C-alpha positions in Angstrom: 25.5 22.5 60.8 26.3 23.2 57.2 23.1 23.6 55.1 24.0 21.1 52.5 24.7 18.6 55.3 21.4 19.5 56.8 19.7 18.8 53.5 21.4 15.4 53.4 20.1 14.5 56.9 16.5 15.5 56.3 16.4 13.8 52.8 17.5 10.7 54.6 14.9 11.1 57.3 12.1 11.7 54.9 11.4 8.0 54.2 10.4 7.5 57.9 9.1 10.9 58.7 5.3 11.2 59.5 3.2 12.6 56.6 0.0 14.6 56.7 -2.6 13.2 59.0 -6.2 14.0 58.2 -7.7 12.6 61.5 -9.6 14.9 63.7 -7.2 14.3 66.6 -4.1 15.2 64.5 -1.4 17.5 66.0 -2.0 20.0 63.2 -5.7 20.3 64.0 -4.8 20.7 67.7 -2.4 23.5 66.8 -4.8 25.3 64.6 -7.5 25.2 67.3 -5.1 26.7 69.8 -4.0 29.4 67.3 -7.7 30.3 66.6 -8.3 30.6 70.4 -5.4 33.1 70.5 -6.7 35.2 67.6 -4.8 33.8 64.7 -7.2 33.3 61.8 -6.0 31.7 58.5 -9.2 32.3 56.4 -8.4 34.3 53.3 -4.7 34.7 54.3 -1.5 34.3 52.4 0.8 32.1 54.5 4.5 31.3 54.4 5.5 28.0 56.1 9.2 27.9 56.9 10.6 24.4 57.2 7.3 22.9 56.1 8.7 19.4 55.8 6.1 16.8 54.7 3.2 19.4 55.1 1.8 18.1 58.3 0.8 21.7 59.2 0.9 23.3 55.8 -1.8 21.2 54.2 -4.2 21.8 57.1 -3.6 25.5 56.9 -4.1 25.5 53.1 -7.6 24.1 53.6 -8.4 27.4 55.3 -6.1 30.0 53.7 -6.1 31.8 50.4 -2.6 30.4 49.6 0.3 28.7 51.3 3.9 28.8 50.2 6.1 26.2 51.9 9.9 26.2 51.9 12.2 23.4 53.1 15.8 22.4 52.7 14.8 18.8 51.8 13.4 18.0 48.4 12.4 14.5 49.6 10.2 16.1 52.3 8.6 18.4 49.7 7.9 15.6 47.4 5.9 13.9 50.2 4.1 17.1 50.8 3.1 17.5 47.2 1.8 13.9 47.1 -0.3 14.4 50.2 -1.6 17.8 48.9 -2.7 16.1 45.6 -4.4 13.3 47.5 -6.3 15.9 49.5 -7.3 18.0 46.5 -5.3 20.9 47.9 -4.4 23.2 44.9 -3.5 26.5 46.6 -0.1 25.4 47.7 3.4 26.1 46.2 6.7 24.8 47.5 10.3 25.9 47.1 13.4 23.9 48.0 16.4 25.6 49.7 17.8 27.1 52.8 15.5 29.8 54.2 18.3 32.1 55.1 19.6 32.3 51.5 16.3 32.0 49.5 15.4 35.3 47.8 11.8 35.3 49.1 10.0 38.5 48.1 6.3 37.5 48.2 3.7 39.2 50.4 2.5 37.1 53.3 -0.1 37.9 56.0 1.1 35.1 58.3 4.6 33.6 58.5 4.9 30.4 60.5 7.6 27.9 61.5 6.8 24.8 63.5 9.4 22.4 65.0 12.0 23.2 62.4 15.7 23.9 62.5 15.3 26.4 59.6 15.5 29.3 62.0 18.5 29.4 64.3 20.0 32.9 64.0 18.8 36.4 64.8 19.2 37.2 61.1 16.9 34.4 60.1 14.3 35.6 62.6 14.6 39.1 61.3 14.0 37.9 57.8 11.0 35.8 58.9 9.4 38.8 60.7 10.1 41.1 57.7 8.0 38.9 55.5 4.9 38.9 57.7 2.3 41.6 57.5 0.1 40.4 60.4 1.5 37.6 62.5 4.6 35.5 63.0 3.9 32.1 64.6 6.7 29.9 66.0 6.5 26.5 67.6 9.8 25.0 68.8 11.4 22.7 71.3 10.9 23.8 74.9 13.1 23.4 78.0 12.8 19.6 78.6 13.1 16.4 76.6 13.0 12.8 77.6 13.5 9.8 75.4 14.9 6.9 77.6 15.8 4.5 74.8 17.5 7.2 72.7 19.3 8.5 75.7 20.7 5.0 76.3 21.8 4.7 72.7 23.7 8.1 73.0 25.2 7.0 76.3 26.6 3.8 74.7 28.4 6.0 72.2 29.8 8.2 74.9 27.4 11.1 74.0 24.4 12.8 75.4 20.9 13.6 73.9 20.7 17.4 73.8 17.8 19.8 73.4 17.8 21.3 69.9 17.5 25.1 69.4 13.9 26.1 70.2 11.5 28.5 71.9 13.8 29.8 74.7 16.4 30.9 72.1 13.8 32.1 69.7 12.3 34.2 72.4 15.6 35.9 73.1 16.2 36.7 69.5 12.7 38.1 69.0 13.0 40.3 72.1 16.3 41.7 70.7 14.4 42.8 67.6 11.6 44.4 69.6 8.8 41.8 70.0 7.1 40.6 73.1 7.8 36.9 72.7 7.1 35.0 75.9 6.6 31.4 75.0 3.5 29.4 76.0 4.8 26.0 77.0 3.0 22.7 76.8 3.9 19.0 76.9 3.7 16.5 74.1 4.3 12.8 73.9 5.4 11.1 70.7 4.8 7.4 70.5 6.9 5.3 68.1 6.4 1.8 67.0 8.6 0.3 64.2 10.3 -2.8 63.2 13.8 -3.4 64.7 15.5 -2.6 61.4 13.5 0.7 61.1 14.4 1.5 64.7 18.1 0.9 64.1 18.0 3.4 61.2 16.1 5.9 63.3 18.4 5.7 66.2 21.5 6.0 64.0 20.0 9.1 62.4 19.3 10.8 65.7 22.8 9.9 66.9 24.5 11.3 63.8 22.4 14.5 63.7 23.3 14.9 67.4 26.9 15.2 66.4 28.1 11.6 67.2 29.2 9.0 64.7 26.8 6.1 65.1 27.9 2.5 65.5 25.2 0.4 64.0 26.3 -2.8 65.8 25.9 -1.0 69.2 22.4 0.2 68.3 21.4 -3.2 67.0 22.7 -5.0 70.2 20.8 -2.5 72.4 17.5 -2.9 70.6 17.7 -6.7 70.2 18.4 -7.0 74.0 15.1 -5.3 74.6 12.8 -6.4 71.7 12.2 -9.4 69.6 9.9 -8.0 67.0 8.3 -4.5 67.2 10.1 -1.6 68.9 7.8 0.6 71.0 9.2 3.7 72.7 8.2 7.2 73.6 9.6 10.7 73.4 8.3 13.2 75.9 9.0 16.9 75.2 8.0 20.4 76.1 7.1 22.7 73.2 6.9 26.4 73.2 4.4 28.5 71.2 5.2 32.2 70.3 2.9 34.5 68.5 4.1 37.9 67.4 1.7 40.6 66.3 3.3 42.7 63.6 
């Protein structure tokens, strides 16, 4: 997907994308706990977060690290990150808008991370990410399975199919090619969604469009209104893969 088109999609998604969650049971806190158990410490470190989005992970890391620099193709996402960081009193973060592959990044980072982002999809982009890390490269991406029954039905009604995005299996192959032991550690996650019917229509159309199919709003609306009268509740079950490379 062309980068300017990708920016358009993610700017559009920003208005409904989850923002930083300070709760003790947040996905970011769970990830940081797992990383600590595997020897990744952020205390006093300079961190680069590729595809940082709304800062769901970046802000949590910044509370431990010396500094965090987040890059993302979506300015709307970064604006949400900055608002959340300000609300949390986090002052050791900087952000930069642009495509990671073409940004002239030259800072020194102890840890480079990328979590559930389409920012890294080529071997060149992984080589660049690794070159910027002095101690660790941390990657979290889609695994080998994905199930979202309602979304799958919506794709089917458009003559399409819900596919797995690029993720940990592909990342692992690229990283092995450039000389790193990169066997993913897989685990399952369940994302629960509850929105109004109108919000769900927008969300479904966004997923269909980014999946390469032209959405028909009338088809999506008919599907949702045949199942729900008020709030739309559905789930997304997926496998994720964690890769930690020691530099």
